[in-house]
C-alpha positions as a Markdown table, in Angstrom:
| # | Residue | x | y | z |
|---|---|---|---|---|
| 1 | Unk | -5.4 | -34.9 | 60.1 |
| 2 | Unk | -6.1 | -35.3 | 63.9 |
| 3 | Unk | -3.0 | -37.5 | 64.3 |
| 4 | Unk | -0.7 | -34.9 | 62.6 |
| 5 | Unk | -2.2 | -32.1 | 64.7 |
| 6 | Unk | -1.5 | -34.2 | 67.9 |
| 7 | Unk | 2.1 | -34.8 | 66.8 |
| 8 | Unk | 2.6 | -31.1 | 66.1 |
| 9 | Unk | 1.2 | -30.1 | 69.5 |
| 10 | Unk | 3.6 | -32.6 | 71.2 |
| 11 | Unk | 6.5 | -31.2 | 69.3 |
| 12 | Unk | 5.7 | -27.7 | 70.4 |
| 13 | Unk | 5.4 | -28.9 | 74.0 |
| 14 | Unk | 8.7 | -30.7 | 73.8 |
| 15 | Unk | 10.4 | -27.5 | 72.5 |
| 16 | Unk | 8.9 | -25.5 | 75.3 |
| 17 | Unk | 10.1 | -28.0 | 77.9 |
| 18 | Unk | 13.6 | -28.0 | 76.6 |
| 19 | Unk | 13.8 | -24.2 | 76.7 |
| 20 | Unk | 12.6 | -23.9 | 80.3 |
| 21 | Unk | 15.1 | -25.1 | 82.9 |
| 22 | Unk | 12.6 | -24.5 | 85.7 |
| 23 | Unk | 9.8 | -26.9 | 85.3 |
| 24 | Unk | 6.4 | -27.2 | 87.0 |
| 25 | Unk | 5.6 | -30.7 | 88.1 |
| 26 | Unk | 2.9 | -31.1 | 85.5 |
| 27 | Unk | 5.2 | -30.0 | 82.7 |
| 28 | Unk | 7.9 | -32.3 | 84.1 |
| 29 | Unk | 5.5 | -35.2 | 83.6 |
| 30 | Unk | 4.7 | -34.0 | 80.1 |
| 31 | Unk | 8.4 | -34.3 | 79.4 |
| 32 | Unk | 8.1 | -38.1 | 79.8 |
| 33 | Unk | 5.6 | -38.2 | 77.0 |
| 34 | Unk | 7.3 | -35.8 | 74.6 |
| 35 | Unk | 11.0 | -36.4 | 74.8 |
| 36 | Unk | 12.5 | -38.4 | 71.9 |
| 37 | Unk | 15.9 | -38.6 | 73.5 |
| 38 | Unk | 15.1 | -41.4 | 76.0 |
| 39 | Unk | 12.5 | -44.2 | 76.0 |
| 40 | Unk | 9.7 | -44.2 | 78.6 |
| 41 | Unk | 11.3 | -46.7 | 80.9 |
| 42 | Unk | 14.5 | -44.7 | 81.1 |
| 43 | Unk | 12.6 | -41.5 | 81.8 |
| 44 | Unk | 10.6 | -43.1 | 84.6 |
| 45 | Unk | 13.8 | -44.5 | 86.0 |
| 46 | Unk | 15.1 | -41.0 | 86.2 |
| 47 | Unk | 12.0 | -39.4 | 87.6 |
| 48 | Unk | 10.9 | -42.0 | 90.1 |
| 49 | Unk | 13.7 | -41.4 | 92.7 |
| 50 | Unk | 12.9 | -37.7 | 92.5 |
| 51 | Unk | 9.3 | -38.2 | 93.2 |
| 52 | Unk | 10.0 | -40.6 | 96.0 |
| 53 | Unk | 12.1 | -38.0 | 97.7 |
| 54 | Unk | 9.4 | -35.5 | 97.1 |
| 55 | Unk | 6.9 | -37.7 | 98.9 |
| 56 | Unk | 9.2 | -38.3 | 101.8 |
| 57 | Unk | 9.6 | -34.5 | 102.2 |
| 58 | Unk | 5.8 | -34.0 | 102.3 |
| 59 | Unk | 5.5 | -36.7 | 104.9 |
| 60 | Unk | 8.3 | -35.3 | 107.1 |
| 61 | Unk | 7.4 | -31.6 | 106.8 |
| 62 | Unk | 3.6 | -31.7 | 106.5 |
| 63 | Unk | 2.5 | -35.0 | 107.9 |
| 64 | Unk | 0.5 | -33.4 | 110.8 |
| 65 | Unk | -1.1 | -30.6 | 108.7 |
| 66 | Unk | -4.8 | -30.8 | 108.9 |
| 67 | Unk | -6.9 | -31.2 | 105.8 |
| 68 | Unk | -10.3 | -30.6 | 107.3 |
| 69 | Unk | -10.8 | -33.3 | 109.9 |
| 70 | Unk | -7.9 | -35.5 | 108.7 |
| 71 | Unk | -4.2 | -35.1 | 108.3 |
| 72 | Unk | -1.7 | -35.4 | 105.4 |
| 73 | Unk | -0.4 | -38.6 | 107.1 |
| 74 | Unk | -3.8 | -40.2 | 106.7 |
| 75 | Unk | -4.0 | -39.3 | 103.0 |
| 76 | Unk | -0.6 | -40.7 | 102.3 |
| 77 | Unk | -1.0 | -43.7 | 104.7 |
| 78 | Unk | -3.7 | -45.6 | 102.8 |
| 79 | Unk | -6.5 | -43.8 | 104.7 |
| 80 | Unk | -5.3 | -45.5 | 107.9 |
| 81 | Unk | -7.2 | -44.2 | 110.9 |
| 82 | Unk | -9.8 | -42.3 | 108.9 |
| 83 | Unk | -13.5 | -43.0 | 109.9 |
| 84 | Unk | -15.1 | -43.1 | 106.5 |
| 85 | Unk | -17.3 | -46.2 | 106.2 |
| 86 | Unk | -20.6 | -47.5 | 107.6 |
| 87 | Unk | -20.4 | -51.2 | 108.3 |
| 88 | Unk | -23.2 | -52.6 | 110.5 |
| 89 | Unk | -22.3 | -56.3 | 110.9 |
| 90 | Unk | -19.1 | -56.0 | 112.9 |
| 91 | Unk | -16.8 | -53.5 | 114.6 |
| 92 | Unk | -13.0 | -53.9 | 115.2 |
| 93 | Unk | -11.8 | -52.5 | 118.5 |
| 94 | Unk | -8.0 | -52.0 | 118.9 |
| 95 | Unk | -8.1 | -53.6 | 122.3 |
| 96 | Unk | -11.0 | -56.0 | 122.4 |
| 97 | Unk | -10.8 | -57.2 | 118.8 |
| 98 | Unk | -13.6 | -58.0 | 116.5 |
| 99 | Unk | -17.2 | -57.8 | 117.7 |
| 100 | Unk | -20.1 | -59.3 | 115.7 |
| 101 | Unk | -23.2 | -57.2 | 116.3 |
| 102 | Unk | -21.7 | -56.1 | 119.6 |
| 103 | Unk | -20.6 | -59.6 | 120.7 |
| 104 | Unk | -16.9 | -60.6 | 121.1 |
| 105 | Unk | -15.6 | -63.9 | 119.8 |
| 106 | Unk | -15.7 | -65.6 | 123.3 |
| 107 | Unk | -19.3 | -64.3 | 123.7 |
| 108 | Unk | -20.2 | -65.7 | 120.3 |
| 109 | Unk | -18.7 | -69.1 | 121.2 |
| 110 | Unk | -21.1 | -69.2 | 124.2 |
| 111 | Unk | -24.2 | -67.6 | 122.7 |
| 112 | Unk | -24.3 | -69.1 | 119.2 |
| 113 | Unk | -25.8 | -72.6 | 118.6 |
| 114 | Unk | -23.3 | -75.5 | 118.2 |
| 115 | Unk | -23.5 | -78.9 | 116.6 |
| 116 | Unk | -22.8 | -80.5 | 120.0 |
| 117 | Unk | -22.7 | -79.3 | 123.6 |
| 118 | Unk | -19.6 | -77.3 | 124.3 |
| 119 | Unk | -18.7 | -77.4 | 120.6 |
| 120 | Unk | -17.7 | -74.6 | 118.1 |
| 121 | Unk | -20.3 | -72.2 | 116.9 |
| 122 | Unk | -22.2 | -72.9 | 113.7 |
| 123 | Unk | -21.6 | -70.5 | 110.8 |
| 124 | Unk | -25.3 | -70.5 | 110.2 |
| 125 | Unk | -25.8 | -69.1 | 113.6 |
| 126 | Unk | -23.5 | -66.2 | 112.9 |
| 127 | Unk | -25.3 | -65.5 | 109.6 |
| 128 | Unk | -28.5 | -65.1 | 111.6 |
| 129 | Unk | -26.7 | -62.9 | 114.0 |
| 130 | Unk | -25.3 | -60.7 | 111.2 |
| 131 | Unk | -28.3 | -60.6 | 109.0 |
| 132 | Unk | -31.3 | -62.7 | 110.1 |
| 133 | Unk | -31.0 | -65.5 | 107.7 |
| 134 | Unk | -32.8 | -68.0 | 105.6 |
| 135 | Unk | -32.3 | -71.7 | 104.7 |
| 136 | Unk | -29.1 | -72.3 | 102.7 |
| 137 | Unk | -29.4 | -76.0 | 101.7 |
| 138 | Unk | -32.0 | -75.4 | 99.0 |
| 139 | Unk | -29.7 | -72.8 | 97.3 |
| 140 | Unk | -26.5 | -74.9 | 97.2 |
| 141 | Unk | -26.9 | -76.6 | 93.8 |
| 142 | Unk | -24.2 | -75.5 | 91.3 |
| 143 | Unk | -24.9 | -75.2 | 87.6 |
| 144 | Unk | -22.7 | -77.4 | 85.3 |
| 145 | Unk | -21.4 | -74.4 | 83.4 |
| 146 | Unk | -19.6 | -73.1 | 86.6 |
| 147 | Unk | -17.5 | -76.3 | 86.8 |
| 148 | Unk | -16.9 | -76.1 | 83.0 |
| 149 | Unk | -15.6 | -72.5 | 83.5 |
| 150 | Unk | -13.2 | -73.7 | 86.2 |
| 151 | Unk | -12.1 | -76.7 | 84.1 |
| 152 | Unk | -11.2 | -74.3 | 81.2 |
| 153 | Unk | -8.3 | -73.1 | 83.4 |
| 154 | Unk | -5.0 | -75.0 | 83.8 |
| 155 | Unk | -5.1 | -77.2 | 86.8 |
| 156 | Unk | -1.9 | -75.4 | 88.0 |
| 157 | Unk | -3.7 | -72.0 | 88.2 |
| 158 | Unk | -3.6 | -70.6 | 91.7 |
| 159 | Unk | -6.6 | -71.9 | 93.7 |
| 160 | Unk | -7.8 | -68.3 | 94.2 |
| 161 | Unk | -7.9 | -67.8 | 90.4 |
| 162 | Unk | -10.0 | -70.9 | 90.0 |
| 163 | Unk | -12.3 | -70.0 | 92.9 |
| 164 | Unk | -12.9 | -66.5 | 91.6 |
| 165 | Unk | -13.6 | -67.8 | 88.2 |
| 166 | Unk | -16.2 | -70.1 | 89.6 |
| 167 | Unk | -17.8 | -67.1 | 91.5 |
| 168 | Unk | -17.8 | -65.1 | 88.3 |
| 169 | Unk | -19.5 | -67.9 | 86.4 |
| 170 | Unk | -22.3 | -68.0 | 89.1 |
| 171 | Unk | -23.0 | -64.4 | 88.2 |
| 172 | Unk | -25.1 | -65.6 | 85.3 |
| 173 | Unk | -27.9 | -66.4 | 87.7 |
| 174 | Unk | -27.9 | -63.0 | 89.4 |
| 175 | Unk | -31.4 | -62.0 | 90.5 |
| 176 | Unk | -30.3 | -58.4 | 91.1 |
| 177 | Unk | -29.0 | -58.0 | 87.6 |
| 178 | Unk | -32.3 | -59.3 | 86.1 |
| 179 | Unk | -34.4 | -57.1 | 88.4 |
| 180 | Unk | -32.3 | -54.0 | 87.6 |
| 181 | Unk | -32.7 | -54.5 | 83.9 |
| 182 | Unk | -36.5 | -54.7 | 84.4 |
| 183 | Unk | -36.4 | -51.3 | 86.2 |
| 184 | Unk | -36.9 | -52.3 | 89.9 |
| 185 | Unk | -37.4 | -49.3 | 92.2 |
| 186 | Unk | -34.2 | -48.4 | 94.2 |
| 187 | Unk | -36.1 | -48.9 | 97.5 |
| 188 | Unk | -36.4 | -52.6 | 96.6 |
| 189 | Unk | -32.8 | -53.1 | 95.6 |
| 190 | Unk | -32.1 | -55.0 | 98.8 |
| 191 | Unk | -34.6 | -57.8 | 98.0 |
| 192 | Unk | -32.8 | -59.3 | 94.9 |
| 193 | Unk | -29.5 | -58.5 | 96.6 |
| 194 | Unk | -30.7 | -60.7 | 99.5 |
| 195 | Unk | -31.6 | -63.5 | 97.1 |
| 196 | Unk | -28.2 | -63.3 | 95.4 |
| 197 | Unk | -26.3 | -63.1 | 98.7 |
| 198 | Unk | -27.9 | -66.1 | 100.3 |
| 199 | Unk | -27.4 | -68.1 | 97.2 |
| 200 | Unk | -23.8 | -67.1 | 96.9 |
| 201 | Unk | -23.1 | -67.9 | 100.6 |
| 202 | Unk | -24.8 | -71.3 | 100.0 |
| 203 | Unk | -22.8 | -72.1 | 96.8 |
| 204 | Unk | -19.3 | -71.0 | 97.5 |
| 205 | Unk | -18.3 | -74.1 | 99.7 |
| 206 | Unk | -19.2 | -76.4 | 96.8 |
| 207 | Unk | -17.2 | -74.3 | 94.3 |
| 208 | Unk | -14.2 | -74.1 | 96.7 |
| 209 | Unk | -14.3 | -77.8 | 97.3 |
| 210 | Unk | -14.4 | -78.6 | 93.6 |
| 211 | Unk | -11.3 | -76.5 | 93.1 |
| 212 | Unk | -9.5 | -78.4 | 95.9 |
| 213 | Unk | -10.5 | -81.8 | 94.6 |
| 214 | Unk | -9.6 | -80.8 | 91.1 |
| 215 | Unk | -6.1 | -79.6 | 92.1 |
| 216 | Unk | -5.1 | -82.1 | 94.7 |
| 217 | Unk | -7.3 | -85.2 | 94.5 |
| 218 | Unk | -7.3 | -86.0 | 90.8 |
| 219 | Unk | -10.6 | -84.3 | 90.2 |
| 220 | Unk | -12.6 | -86.8 | 92.3 |
| 221 | Unk | -15.3 | -84.4 | 93.6 |
| 222 | Unk | -17.5 | -85.3 | 96.6 |
| 223 | Unk | -21.2 | -84.3 | 96.5 |
| 224 | Unk | -22.7 | -82.3 | 99.4 |
| 225 | Unk | -24.4 | -84.0 | 102.3 |
| 226 | Unk | -27.6 | -82.2 | 103.2 |
| 227 | Unk | -27.7 | -83.8 | 106.6 |
| 228 | Unk | -24.6 | -81.8 | 107.7 |
| 229 | Unk | -24.3 | -78.2 | 108.8 |
| 230 | Unk | -22.5 | -75.6 | 106.8 |
| 231 | Unk | -19.0 | -76.0 | 108.2 |
| 232 | Unk | -19.2 | -79.8 | 108.5 |
| 233 | Unk | -20.5 | -80.1 | 104.9 |
| 234 | Unk | -17.7 | -78.0 | 103.6 |
| 235 | Unk | -15.1 | -80.2 | 105.4 |
| 236 | Unk | -16.9 | -83.3 | 104.0 |
| 237 | Unk | -16.8 | -82.0 | 100.4 |
| 238 | Unk | -13.1 | -81.3 | 100.8 |
| 239 | Unk | -12.7 | -84.9 | 101.8 |
| 240 | Unk | -12.3 | -84.6 | 105.6 |
| 241 | Unk | -15.0 | -86.3 | 107.7 |
| 242 | Unk | -13.4 | -86.6 | 111.2 |
| 243 | Unk | -15.5 | -84.9 | 113.9 |
| 244 | Unk | -12.5 | -82.7 | 115.0 |
| 245 | Unk | -12.0 | -81.4 | 111.4 |
| 246 | Unk | -15.7 | -80.6 | 111.2 |
| 247 | Unk | -15.4 | -78.7 | 114.5 |
| 248 | Unk | -12.3 | -76.9 | 113.2 |
| 249 | Unk | -14.1 | -75.8 | 110.0 |
| 250 | Unk | -17.1 | -74.5 | 112.0 |
| 251 | Unk | -14.7 | -72.4 | 114.1 |
| 252 | Unk | -12.7 | -71.3 | 111.0 |
| 253 | Unk | -15.6 | -70.2 | 109.0 |
| 254 | Unk | -17.1 | -68.3 | 111.9 |
| 255 | Unk | -14.1 | -66.3 | 113.0 |
| 256 | Unk | -13.0 | -65.5 | 109.5 |
| 257 | Unk | -16.4 | -64.3 | 108.3 |
| 258 | Unk | -16.2 | -60.6 | 109.0 |
| 259 | Unk | -13.7 | -58.0 | 110.2 |
| 260 | Unk | -15.5 | -54.7 | 109.9 |
| 261 | Unk | -15.4 | -52.7 | 106.6 |
| 262 | Unk | -12.0 | -51.2 | 106.2 |
| 263 | Unk | -9.9 | -54.3 | 105.3 |
| 264 | Unk | -9.1 | -54.8 | 101.7 |
| 265 | Unk | -11.6 | -57.6 | 100.8 |
| 266 | Unk | -14.5 | -56.1 | 102.7 |
| 267 | Unk | -13.8 | -52.6 | 101.4 |
| 268 | Unk | -13.4 | -53.8 | 97.9 |
| 269 | Unk | -16.7 | -55.7 | 98.0 |
| 270 | Unk | -18.5 | -52.6 | 99.4 |
| 271 | Unk | -16.8 | -50.3 | 96.9 |
| 272 | Unk | -17.7 | -52.4 | 93.8 |
| 273 | Unk | -21.3 | -52.9 | 95.1 |
| 274 | Unk | -21.7 | -49.2 | 95.6 |
| 275 | Unk | -21.7 | -48.9 | 91.8 |
| 276 | Unk | -24.7 | -51.3 | 91.9 |
| 277 | Unk | -22.7 | -54.2 | 90.7 |
| 278 | Unk | -24.5 | -57.4 | 91.8 |
| 279 | Unk | -23.2 | -59.5 | 94.7 |
| 280 | Unk | -21.4 | -62.0 | 92.5 |
| 281 | Unk | -19.3 | -59.3 | 90.8 |
| 282 | Unk | -18.8 | -57.5 | 94.1 |
| 283 | Unk | -17.7 | -60.6 | 95.9 |
| 284 | Unk | -15.4 | -61.7 | 93.1 |
| 285 | Unk | -13.7 | -58.3 | 93.3 |
| 286 | Unk | -13.3 | -58.8 | 97.1 |
| 287 | Unk | -11.7 | -62.2 | 96.5 |
| 288 | Unk | -9.1 | -60.6 | 94.2 |
| 289 | Unk | -8.2 | -58.3 | 97.1 |
| 290 | Unk | -8.1 | -61.2 | 99.5 |
| 291 | Unk | -5.6 | -62.9 | 97.3 |
| 292 | Unk | -2.9 | -60.3 | 98.1 |
| 293 | Unk | 0.1 | -61.3 | 100.3 |
| 294 | Unk | -0.7 | -58.5 | 102.7 |
| 295 | Unk | -4.2 | -59.7 | 103.2 |
| 296 | Unk | -5.7 | -63.2 | 102.9 |
| 297 | Unk | -2.7 | -64.8 | 101.3 |
| 298 | Unk | -0.8 | -64.3 | 104.6 |
| 299 | Unk | -2.2 | -67.5 | 106.0 |
| 300 | Unk | -0.4 | -69.4 | 103.3 |
| 301 | Unk | 2.8 | -67.4 | 103.9 |
| 302 | Unk | 2.8 | -68.2 | 107.6 |
| 303 | Unk | 2.7 | -72.0 | 107.2 |
| 304 | Unk | 5.4 | -71.9 | 104.5 |
| 305 | Unk | 7.6 | -69.8 | 106.8 |
| 306 | Unk | 7.0 | -72.1 | 109.8 |
| 307 | Unk | 8.0 | -75.1 | 107.6 |
| 308 | Unk | 11.1 | -73.3 | 106.5 |
| 309 | Unk | 12.1 | -73.0 | 110.2 |
| 310 | Unk | 11.6 | -76.7 | 110.6 |
| 311 | Unk | 13.5 | -77.6 | 107.4 |
| 312 | Unk | 16.5 | -75.5 | 108.6 |
| 313 | Unk | 16.4 | -76.0 | 112.3 |
| 314 | Unk | 14.3 | -79.1 | 113.0 |
| 315 | Unk | 11.0 | -79.5 | 115.0 |
| 316 | Unk | 12.6 | -79.3 | 118.4 |
| 317 | Unk | 14.2 | -75.8 | 117.9 |
| 318 | Unk | 15.0 | -74.0 | 121.1 |
| 319 | Unk | 13.8 | -70.5 | 121.8 |
| 320 | Unk | 17.4 | -69.2 | 121.4 |
| 321 | Unk | 17.6 | -70.8 | 118.0 |
| 322 | Unk | 14.2 | -69.5 | 117.0 |
| 323 | Unk | 15.3 | -66.0 | 118.1 |
| 324 | Unk | 18.3 | -66.2 | 115.8 |
| 325 | Unk | 16.1 | -67.4 | 112.9 |
| 326 | Unk | 13.6 | -64.5 | 113.4 |
| 327 | Unk | 16.4 | -62.0 | 113.3 |
| 328 | Unk | 17.8 | -63.7 | 110.2 |
| 329 | Unk | 14.4 | -63.3 | 108.5 |
| 330 | Unk | 14.1 | -59.6 | 109.5 |
| 331 | Unk | 17.7 | -58.7 | 108.6 |
| 332 | Unk | 17.1 | -60.2 | 105.1 |
| 333 | Unk | 14.5 | -57.5 | 104.5 |
| 334 | Unk | 11.5 | -59.8 | 105.0 |
| 335 | Unk | 8.7 | -59.8 | 107.7 |
| 336 | Unk | 7.7 | -62.5 | 110.1 |
| 337 | Unk | 4.3 | -63.4 | 108.6 |
| 338 | Unk | 1.4 | -63.6 | 111.0 |
| 339 | Unk | 2.4 | -60.9 | 113.4 |
| 340 | Unk | 1.1 | -57.3 | 113.5 |
| 341 | Unk | -2.2 | -55.8 | 112.5 |
| 342 | Unk | -3.3 | -52.5 | 111.1 |
| 343 | Unk | -5.9 | -51.8 | 113.8 |
| 344 | Unk | -5.4 | -54.2 | 116.7 |
| 345 | Unk | -3.1 | -53.3 | 119.6 |
| 346 | Unk | -3.2 | -56.7 | 121.4 |
| 347 | Unk | -3.2 | -60.4 | 120.5 |
| 348 | Unk | -5.9 | -61.1 | 118.0 |
| 349 | Unk | -8.8 | -62.8 | 119.7 |
| 350 | Unk | -9.2 | -65.0 | 116.6 |
| 351 | Unk | -5.6 | -66.2 | 117.3 |
| 352 | Unk | -6.5 | -67.0 | 120.9 |
| 353 | Unk | -9.6 | -69.1 | 120.2 |
| 354 | Unk | -7.6 | -71.1 | 117.7 |
| 355 | Unk | -4.9 | -71.5 | 120.3 |
| 356 | Unk | -7.5 | -72.8 | 122.8 |
| 357 | Unk | -8.7 | -75.2 | 120.1 |
| 358 | Unk | -5.2 | -76.5 | 119.7 |
| 359 | Unk | -4.6 | -76.9 | 123.4 |
| 360 | Unk | -7.8 | -78.9 | 123.6 |
| 361 | Unk | -7.3 | -81.1 | 120.5 |
| 362 | Unk | -3.6 | -81.2 | 119.5 |
| 363 | Unk | -1.4 | -80.0 | 122.4 |
| 364 | Unk | 1.6 | -82.2 | 121.5 |
| 365 | Unk | 1.7 | -81.4 | 117.8 |
| 366 | Unk | 5.3 | -80.1 | 117.0 |
| 367 | Unk | 4.1 | -77.3 | 114.7 |
| 368 | Unk | 1.7 | -76.1 | 117.3 |
| 369 | Unk | 4.4 | -76.1 | 119.9 |
| 370 | Unk | 6.6 | -74.1 | 117.5 |
| 371 | Unk | 3.7 | -71.6 | 117.1 |
| 372 | Unk | 3.6 | -71.3 | 120.9 |
| 373 | Unk | 7.3 | -70.6 | 121.0 |
| 374 | Unk | 6.9 | -67.9 | 118.4 |
| 375 | Unk | 4.3 | -66.3 | 120.6 |
| 376 | Unk | 7.0 | -65.9 | 123.2 |
| 377 | Unk | 9.9 | -65.0 | 120.9 |
| 378 | Unk | 8.6 | -62.7 | 118.2 |
| 379 | Unk | 6.7 | -59.8 | 120.1 |
| 380 | Unk | 9.8 | -58.8 | 122.1 |
| 381 | Unk | 11.9 | -58.7 | 119.0 |
| 382 | Unk | 9.4 | -56.6 | 117.1 |
| 383 | Unk | 9.1 | -54.3 | 120.1 |
| 384 | Unk | 12.9 | -53.9 | 120.2 |
| 385 | Unk | 12.8 | -52.8 | 116.5 |
| 386 | Unk | 10.5 | -50.0 | 117.5 |
| 387 | Unk | 8.8 | -49.8 | 114.1 |
| 388 | Unk | 5.7 | -52.0 | 114.8 |
| 389 | Unk | 2.7 | -50.6 | 116.6 |
| 390 | Unk | 1.3 | -54.1 | 117.3 |
| 391 | Unk | 3.9 | -56.9 | 117.7 |
| 392 | Unk | 1.3 | -59.5 | 118.6 |
| 393 | Unk | 0.2 | -62.5 | 116.5 |
| 394 | Unk | -2.9 | -62.2 | 114.3 |
| 395 | Unk | -5.4 | -64.8 | 113.0 |
| 396 | Unk | -3.0 | -65.9 | 110.2 |
| 397 | Unk | -0.3 | -67.0 | 112.7 |
| 398 | Unk | -2.3 | -70.0 | 113.8 |
| 399 | Unk | -4.8 | -71.2 | 111.2 |
| 400 | Unk | -2.4 | -73.0 | 108.9 |
| 401 | Unk | -1.0 | -75.2 | 111.6 |
| 402 | Unk | -4.4 | -76.4 | 112.6 |
| 403 | Unk | -5.4 | -77.2 | 109.0 |
| 404 | Unk | -2.0 | -78.9 | 108.4 |
| 405 | Unk | -2.5 | -81.2 | 111.5 |
| 406 | Unk | -5.8 | -82.5 | 110.1 |
| 407 | Unk | -4.4 | -83.3 | 106.7 |
| 408 | Unk | -5.2 | -80.2 | 104.7 |
| 409 | Unk | -1.5 | -79.6 | 104.0 |
| 410 | Unk | -1.8 | -77.6 | 100.7 |
| 411 | Unk | -0.9 | -74.1 | 101.9 |
| 412 | Unk | -1.6 | -72.5 | 98.5 |
| 413 | Unk | -5.3 | -73.4 | 99.0 |
| 414 | Unk | -5.7 | -71.8 | 102.4 |
| 415 | Unk | -6.8 | -68.4 | 101.1 |
| 416 | Unk | -9.8 | -70.1 | 99.4 |
| 417 | Unk | -11.0 | -71.2 | 102.9 |
| 418 | Unk | -10.7 | -67.6 | 104.0 |
| 419 | Unk | -12.7 | -66.5 | 100.9 |
| 420 | Unk | -15.6 | -69.0 | 101.7 |
| 421 | Unk | -15.7 | -67.6 | 105.2 |
| 422 | Unk | -15.7 | -64.0 | 104.2 |
| 423 | Unk | -18.7 | -64.4 | 102.0 |
| 424 | Unk | -20.9 | -64.5 | 105.1 |
| 425 | Unk | -19.8 | -61.1 | 106.3 |
| 426 | Unk | -19.4 | -59.3 | 103.0 |
| 427 | Unk | -22.8 | -60.4 | 101.6 |
| 428 | Unk | -24.6 | -59.7 | 104.9 |
| 429 | Unk | -23.3 | -56.1 | 104.8 |
| 430 | Unk | -24.0 | -55.8 | 101.1 |
| 431 | Unk | -27.7 | -56.4 | 101.8 |
| 432 | Unk | -27.7 | -53.6 | 104.4 |
| 433 | Unk | -25.8 | -51.3 | 102.0 |
| 434 | Unk | -28.8 | -51.6 | 99.6 |
| 435 | Unk | -31.4 | -51.5 | 102.3 |
| 436 | Unk | -30.0 | -48.3 | 103.7 |
| 437 | Unk | -29.5 | -46.8 | 100.3 |
| 438 | Unk | -25.8 | -46.1 | 100.8 |
| 439 | Unk | -24.4 | -44.1 | 97.9 |
| 440 | Unk | -21.7 | -44.6 | 95.3 |
| 441 | Unk | -18.3 | -44.4 | 97.1 |
| 442 | Unk | -16.3 | -41.6 | 95.6 |
| 443 | Unk | -13.6 | -40.1 | 97.9 |
| 444 | Unk | -11.7 | -37.1 | 96.7 |
| 445 | Unk | -8.0 | -37.6 | 95.7 |
| 446 | Unk | -5.3 | -35.0 | 95.5 |
| 447 | Unk | -1.8 | -34.7 | 94.0 |
| 448 | Unk | 1.5 | -34.2 | 95.7 |
| 449 | Unk | 1.5 | -30.7 | 94.2 |
| 450 | Unk | -1.9 | -29.9 | 95.7 |
| 451 | Unk | -0.7 | -31.1 | 99.1 |
| 452 | Unk | 2.5 | -29.0 | 98.9 |
| 453 | Unk | 0.6 | -25.9 | 98.0 |
| 454 | Unk | -2.1 | -26.4 | 100.6 |
| 455 | Unk | 0.5 | -27.1 | 103.4 |
| 456 | Unk | 2.6 | -24.1 | 102.5 |
| 457 | Unk | -0.5 | -21.9 | 102.7 |
| 458 | Unk | -1.4 | -23.4 | 106.1 |
| 459 | Unk | 2.1 | -22.9 | 107.5 |
């Protein structure tokens, strides 16, 4: 009976829509559901261009209209420029770059402990700086069922899919979930969150290394070495034991660990955790955001693009040839990966410290020399286009070339390295989220119709 009443109601709505040539936006959308003349795909194909033009009109006519303390442009631009999150562990300055607890990357390189004099900072040192940490080695054992969950996937699955699956399998051991089920007081939420977060940080390198060895080294996994520090042990489990690769991994994990709270992975982890999901679920969600081409997957895209330059033009490409190739890329409707940033308005300090590493350890590497030429060639071109607020290279423009030089050539895997690093920042902040009692995140959304009406009233 309910089904027939619903059909009858829709029929009446369809008749009303047909009789009224002037439609409100809400009724126009109802027409999609009620018209029997066209299928849903065809109706959407008709309506989408109309709504796209409507959105453009709102942007052009009302972009600067105030909605309280924000503008219409901010609402339509992915909340860009809106101050709306508390993130204690790091702050991103448009000019100075990322600061970890008030310290710039060069300052961290000087202040944090290193494995050898003048060496790269230890990730453990950064963890203490961000959080005030605890031993990690005793937490790094991985249950067998985690590996079995990964093994259930095709070996051809993307490394991020396998990595996230492993993190989700670790969730079985969540201390926060167990404590919440027992009725822990909210003032104590941070304590089991702390336990989960430290365990997660300790375990993700082993899970990530297992994925790498499974995909690229015939499943021959390498056990952890408790005599090594966090970054060096990660390199070891991947299968790279040269002192320089260990130094690179220390640097890589440290500089990729945190980047304030508004980027996709950090914000996603914070958002999911605000619903009191445990750290494993929250970090797995963050990894899914990190896997996007506009976020963490960009480091993969950069190396693939650089290799495409070499394949077409050779390693000894001149700056003039490189200029032509960059224009060719842009004119084909693509971007030059690794350049630009949503917040920064100068060269990313994370790029610069990697450049310094390359100048110290691999100055004659052809791919590094190509990256250096891109640093000279690309920014003037992007500036000439006039559409890019920051034409300078970001962290992704450099990391792949360093990894490639030391033998980690599988670009599809690079985002997993990013994910291991990001665990330190996201989990440290998650503990503070719970300690400070930060609430469920629930911003208000509006429709285009609401924006149009509000802006007309404000005019």
